[in-house]
Phi, psi and omega in degrees: 000135177257124184236126179258126174256116180259117185100111186245038171284205186299314182284325177297316178296322178301316180295319177300313180300316181289322177298321176293320182298321182263011178053054185287337183143207179274126185252133176238142181242143179224132178198150178281347181269108182295329178296316177298316182297323178299319178296317180298318180298315184288319185280324189238359177054053179246153172287147184227152179220145173264345182246126181300319182302315180293323179295318179292328179294346178294341179086062185268155178268330183214150179233131174254118183262108182232044177259176175303148186305329183291351179253354188303309186295314183297319178293316182297321178297321177296323178293319179298322177302331180263015177060038179261138174291154190236130164242119183244126177298154178285153345289165182301329173196179178261348174220175178274353184298120176084352185291314180299321178297318178300312181298318181296315181295319179296318180294322181296337179256008179058041180262141174295136172227108181241136181250139193278065170267082192292343181289347172291348179254006180283132184300329178294312180288329174297321177292319177301314180297320178299317179297317180295317180296331178276354179075028184299330180242014179070205180298131179279124182263315181205168179207161177218119178245144184218137171217134176201140175197142179295122187306316179301341179271350180299308182229078189297341178279356184235145172293114185304332182293340180265355181282154179295333180302328183275353189239117181302319185293340179266358182096025182274194184104152185291333183290313178286314183287337177257027186283003174305316182297317178298320181292311185287334174293321175298319179298320182281322191243352180097194186287151180266140180264316183220151178220140174227147185209139164247129181206158177177176174265107186247342183269180177268005178300145181272077179228160176244030181234173172291140179246353176220141176215135171244117187241136177242127183241139169243119181275161180296337177284348184102342178303138177248133181226143173251144179229125173250129178229137173202156168234043181240343188281147169292143179082200185216139171214142174205120183200168177210132176243133183237129182251124178242177182290331184235016179172175179230156174230135174232119174256130177237117177292317183295321183272352182055047180224155166236125180250133181239122179254131178253120185294329182290313181276343184057038181230150175263141168246135182247125180249124177279129180232047181295135180202149171300126180307332180285343186298324180293329177290323177293316177300318179299315182289321175299320178298315178302315181295323175296321178296316179300323181276002178079018183263354183202164175254143183303129177292327177233089181274183183300314181298321179294317180295327178295323178298319177292320178298314179299322179294316179297317180293325177294322177297317179296320180294318179301316179296326182288317186258352177072034181225159173287137180252128175271135180254000000 
């Protein structure tokens, strides 16, 4: 199998490294930055291209799009023209423009389209979903998800001001770049009915996007969830607490634990879910390759990713106009 990775920043390099690790096939890298490509050639012994057209002419079977969100659709459409299966980093795009056309064209050619919400492959959240599906805490009443990390610490080898996360025009901002929480809450609880959000640029960071967001979701099931996102705090936090009628669940990424409280016994059970952080990316990539080979269906397909994108955009709109948005 020939796999083209477009965009060789931090996540693109991770995908190249993991594809080599699992012996996925022949890997080709494409980036407009010649310096990055030189590093990819030396570290991973891959062929490299600065022009997408020439890279696609190589005759690839699959394309991994790991560029800024504002370029996702245009690159993916070119890949579809060459009958290449698609893995697109999250979010699927920064707007809805062209997304439906992309999904339609890929489907018309029976091509895999998987979007990279890798936390669906995290062992902690997989255990949480299993507990919910088994009814361990009964009806879910509410939840609270949180993610925060100081933006300059995300990619310490790079000037944060040059990252797409810092630039609205590239599809940055904490709501889109931090949309993992919105995605996994949808995965756990279903579709969202209403969204309200307060967000803005409150820190001294040199960005032109929102850096903090407080989002309130009402799901069609009636469950209410709060989401806190920021890239201003010192340190790192990522967790989720779920309240049910007969128990609670707390997932902590930092502590590598899932805690389950049973109201009847009034006791907590603690499950260790220690894992190499890279393992969920490897699981994600193995899943993509199985989909390409017709052995599995995408866990996060285009339609599913669009729902998360619409939710993120609705949150941004709510913050802008100061109103609840119906979905």
